[in-house]
N, C-alpha and C positions, 0 to 999 in steps of 0.2 A: 307734561306727561299725558294730559287729556288728548292733545293733538296727535301724539304718538300712537295712543290707543286707537284713536279714530282712523289714523291712516292704516294701522294694521287690520282693523276691521274691514276697511275698504278693499284690501287686497287679500283677504283671507282665503277666498275661494281659489285665487290664482296661486297662492303659496301652497295650498292643499294639493292642487293639481300637479304642480311641479315635483312636490315631494313624493306623491304616489307614482309618478312616472319614474323617477330616480330609483325608488325602492323596488319597483318592479324589475329593473334591469339588474340591480345589485343582488336581489334574491335569486334571479336567474343565473348570474355569474357565480355567485357564492364564494367570495365577493368579487373576484376579479378574473377576467379571462387572460390566459397566458399563451404565449407563442414561443417559438424557438429564440426569437430576439429577446423575449422577456426573460428567458432562462439565463441568457448571457449576462443580462443586467443583474439578476438576482444572485448569480454566483459572486459577483463583486460585492453586492450587499451583505452576503453571509460572510465572506472572507476579508472584506475591506482591502482586497487587491484590485486596484482600479485599472481599467482598460478604456482608453478614449474612443474606442470603436463606436460605442453607443453614447458617447460624450459623458465626461465626468459630471457635468452639472446635472444631467438626467439621473445618473446613479445616485447622487447625493439627494436629489429630489425624492426619489423612491425610498432611500434609506431614512430620510427624516419624516416624511409623511406616513410611512408604514411602521415607524418606530422599530427599524431593523427587522421588518417583516413579522414582528410580534402582534401587530394590529393592522393587517392589510385592509380591514373594513374601513378604517379611517381614510386611507388613500383612495378607495373607491368612492367614498362619500365626497372627498375633496375634488376628485376629477369630475364627478357628476355635477357638482356645484359650479365648477369652472365652465363646463359646457353651457349650462343653463344661464349663468351670468353673462357669458359671451353673447348668446342668442338675444337676451333681453337688452344688453347694451347696444348691440347692432341695431335692433329695431327701434329703440329709443332715439338713437343717433340719426337714423335715416328718416324717421317720421317727422323730425324737426318740429315745426309749429302745428303740425296736423293734430287734431284732437283724437287721442286714443290714450285712455287712462292705463296706468301701470297694471291694474288687474287684468285688463284685456290682453296686454302684452304678455303677462305671466301665463295666461291660459293658452295663448298661441305657442309660447315656448314649451309648455307641457305637452301640447299636441305633437310638436316637432321632437321632443324628447322621447316620445314613444316610437319614433322612426329609428331603426337600427343604425342609420347614419350617425345619429347623435347619441341615443341612449346606450346602445350596445357598445359603441366605440368608447364612450365615456368610462366604461368599466373594464377596458382593455389596457394591459400594461404595455403601452407603446409611447415612445417619446413624441410621437406626432400629436397626441392629445394636448399635453401642456404647451407644446410649441405653437400649435394652431390657436389655442384659446388665449394664452397670455399675449402672444404677438398681436392678435386681433384687438384685444382689450386695450393694450398699450398703444396701438395706433390711434384708436378712437379718442383716447384721452389726449394724446399729443395733438390730434387734429383739432380738438375742441379749443386748444390754446390759441389757434388762429382767430377764433371768434371773440374770445375773452380770456385774458390771462388769469390763470387760477394755479396757485402754487401746489395745491393738493393733486390736481390733475397732472401737473408737470411731474411731480416726484413719483407718484404711483405709475403714471404712464411710462416714465423713464425706466423704472425698475421692471415693470411687467414686459415692456418691449425688449429691454436689454437682456434680461434673464430668459425670456421665452425664446429669443432668437438664438441663444447659446445652446439650446437643447438639440439643435440639428447642425451638422457641419455645413449644410448648404443654406443655413439661416442668414448668415451675414452676406453671402453673395446675393441672396434675394433682396435684402435690404439695400445693398449697393446699387443693384439694377433699378429698384424702385426710385432711388434718389436720382439716378441718371434720368429716368423718365420725367421726374419732377423738374429737373433742370431744363430739359428739352421744352417742356410746356412753359416754363418761365421765359425762355427765349422767344417761343412762338407768340406769347402774349404781347411781347414788345413790337413784334413785326407785323402781326395779322390781327385785325379787329375782331375776326370771327372767334378768337380764343379769349375774348374779353370776359366771358362768363366764368371762366376757370379762375378761381381764387387760390393762388399759391403764394405764400409769403417766403421770402428768402430765409427768414428765421426758422421756418419749418425744415428747410434743407440742412441748415446748420445743426439744428437739434438732432436730426436723424443721423448725421455724420458723426456727432459726438457719441450718440448711442451705439453706432456701429463700432467705434473705437473701444467703447466700454465693453461691448460683447466680446470682441477679439481679445482684449486684455484679460477679461475675466476667464475666458476659456484657457488661455495660456497660463495664467496663474494657477488655476485649479489643477491643471495637468502637472504643473511643477510641484505644488505643495503636497499633492497626494502620490507623487512619484508614479504617475500612471503610465502604463504602456502606450507608446504613441501609436497612431493608426499607420498601417503600412502605406508608404508612399504611392503605391500603384492605385489605391482607392480613389485618389483625386482625378485619375484618368480612367476610372472603371468603365464608364459608358463607352468610351472610344476603344478601349482594350476589348470590351465585349463585342463591338462591331467587327473589329479585325479578326478576333478569334472565330466568330461565326462564319465570316467569309472564308477564312483559312480552312475551316472544317467542311464547308459545303461547296465552295468555288475557288479552290486553292490556286487554280491557274491564273486567276486575275491579279494575284499578289506576287511581288518579287520573292525569289527563293529565300532570301535572308529573313524576311518577315515570317514566312511559313516555318522556318527552322526555329525562330525565336518563340513563336506560338507553341510549337511542339515541345519546347523546353519547359513551359509552365502548365500546359494542359495536355495531360496524358490519360490513358485508360478511360475510366468513367468520366473524368473531368472533360476529356476531349469530346465524348459523346454529349455531355451536357452543354458544351459550347454551341452545338447545333440547334439549341433551343433559342430563338431570337427573342422571345417574350420577356426573359429575365436572365440575368447572369448568375442567378443562384445555383442553377444546376451545374454550372461550370466550377463555381467557387467552392461550393460546399460538397463536392463529390471527391472520392479518392483519386489521386493523381494530380491535383492542383498544387503548384509549387509557388508560394507567395514570394519567395526570394527571387526567383527568375522573373516573376511578374513585375517585381520592383525594378529589375534591370531593364525589362522591356518598356517600362514607363518612359525612360529616357529616350528611347527610340520612337515611341508613339508621338511624343510632343513635336518632334521634327518631321516624322514621316507621314503622319496622318493627313496634314494639309496637302502634301504631294499626291497622296493616294487619291484624294478627291478629284484630281485632274487626269487620272489614269484609267486603266480598264476596270478598276475595282470601284469606281465612283458610284455606279448604280446599285451594285450589290451592297456597298456600305450604307448607302442611303436607305435602302429597303430594310436592312437589318436594324438601323436606327429607328426608322418609322415604326417597325414591328414592335419594338420595345417601348415606345413613348406615344403611340397613336391615341391612347385614351385622353392625353392631356392637350392634344392639338385641337385647334378650333374646328368646329363642324362647318362645312360638310367634308373636310379633309380627314376627319377622325372617326373612330368607332370604339365601342367598349371592348375590353380585353376578352379573348376567347376563354380564358380561365377565370374562375369565380373566387379569387382570393381577395375579397373586399372587406367584409366585416367577419371577424372570427368569433368562435365561442368555445368554451370548454378549456381543459388543460390536457394537451396531447401527451401521450406516453412515448416520447422519442428519446434518442440517445442524449439530447440536450438537457432532458429533465433528470439530472443526475441525483436529485434529492427526492425523486419520486413524489412530487407534489400532486395533490388531487383536489378536485372540487368536491364540496360537500353540499349537494343540492338540497334545498329545503323542501321542494315539491317536485318529484320526477315528472309528473303529468304536465305541470306548468312549464317546466324547463324544456321538455320535448316539444311542446307547442311553440315556445319561443324560438327554439332552434330551427323548427320548420319555417317560422316567420322570417328569420334571418336568411335562411336559404333562398326563400322566394324573393326577398328583398334584393339579395345579391344577383339573382338572375334578372330581375326587372331593371336593376341599376345598370347592369352590363349592356342591356339592350336599349334602354330608354333614357337613362340619366347618368351617363358617364361624365367625368369632369369637363372634358372639352365641350361637350354638347351643352351642359348646364351653363358654362361661361358664355358660350355663344348665344344661347337663348337669352341670358341676362343682359348682354350687351345690345341685342336686338330690341328688347323691351325698353332699356334705358334710352336708346336713340330714338325709338318711336315716341316715347313720352316727351323727350326733349323737342322733337320736331313737330309732332302733331298736337300735343297738349301745351307746348311752349313752356314746359316746366323742367328746366335743367337744374339738377341737384349737384351742387359741388361736393357734397358729402359722399353721395353714391359714386360720383366720378372718382374721387380719391381712393375709396375702397376698391373699386374695380380695377383701378390702375395697379394697385398692390397685387390683386389676384393675377392680373395679366403678367406681372413680373415674376410671380411664383411659378406660373405655367412655363414661362420662357426658360427659367432655370431647370424645371423638370424635363422639358423637351431637350435641352442641351446636354444635361448631365444625368438623365434618368437611367436607372439600372433595372427598373421593373414598372409595371403599370398599376401597382397597388393603390386602391382607393385612399388609403390613409395618408399617402404623401400629399394628396390634394384636399385634406379635410378642411383647410381654411377656405377653399372654394365653396363648399357647402354651408360652412358657418356664415358666410357673407352673402353668397348669391341667392340662397333660398329665401331668407328674410327680405332681401331687396326685391325679388319677384313678388312676394306677398304685398309689399308696400306699393309697387308699381301696378299690380293687378287692382288694388284698392283705388288707386288714382284713376285708372281707366274706367272702372265701374262707376265711380263717382261722377266722372266727366260724362259718361253715357247717360246716366240718369238725369243730369242737368240738361243735356241737349234734348232728351226725350220730353221733359217738362216744357221746354221752350216750344217744341213742335206741338 
């Protein structure tokens, strides 16, 4: 008991700091920020009529942690805690044997929590928050098993990674791609001595494969037992359908006539106009004139015809359309931030999706207005200076520089970055918009990594200065 009290006293300033940061954003959101996607989930929470569009697991998560929306404050507290726990675990994991006490890590986490990337996102009702946090926590605990077998780490890591991955439909494809990357490096280790520093055990691959199967099974079972409405099949090819619809609207002469006719069958009127926006498929899908049934029929065509179109007159227009919609996730210098500022949201919009006329109840209008201005400024700066592709590129450059010039290769950082790369590849291949939230895992992992690497560079520079 005395030891516990002493430990709590040692981290009291850190705990106080993270609590203040979380309470700041909760008071600003009062208690949660909602968007059109949020309203779709809440309709299911209120009616218990499930739709797998936003995944059943996420709807159940909201339903349970908000107590059927009778106590949304608890959900806000839980999500804020998830963000902070993730930041702390990432920093503890990558600092390894470096001397940095828990109180210092908590204070750094609190500073990061004040950034809209983390704090404001943590109080937004999006599936990307539990997906990114639980997936990251699960990966870290599973990675730790490589160093020392621990049953608690295995069980908690298995559940966090399995459940977290189920919150997004592209969660398990990301995990599969990450497993493929691990297998490639396992093979490279056997053939090339340069990769000897990379420590990957085959048991890690088997564990991740089992977790992937668990995630797919869990998602399937939840859809079945809740009798949820299945996702329209066309969504699995939405990125490629968006490419073709854009080209059909802007440069129809480059496409075969039968493709143009099929596009015209599912995108008419306002939807047809919306298809001309290459940055997101939302203007096409959520505008009057979009026919999901005909889009489902077109999906069968797109699977066979899209590869052929890449070798025809439409190749360059299709590539430009795809690049336009996914450019913020591509590695720099081939990427740039999105021209629209839909990164971190705030408030409760009064749209047609808000059928229950939900509203925010701000505790302090002056504080809230200042926080909203801060979020707007953050969105603008992030779009120009810190978009996901640039942040990942910067982190990779720092990591490689530290490995080469400082001779400090961190296997833990390497594994985390490999997962982030897998996430970006999936976003680039199947992206439907450039929203920051899709790459939240990039910020949760890369910003702490950069802090650690910067500390290493500063420490090394000081040592060299003393020698001189």
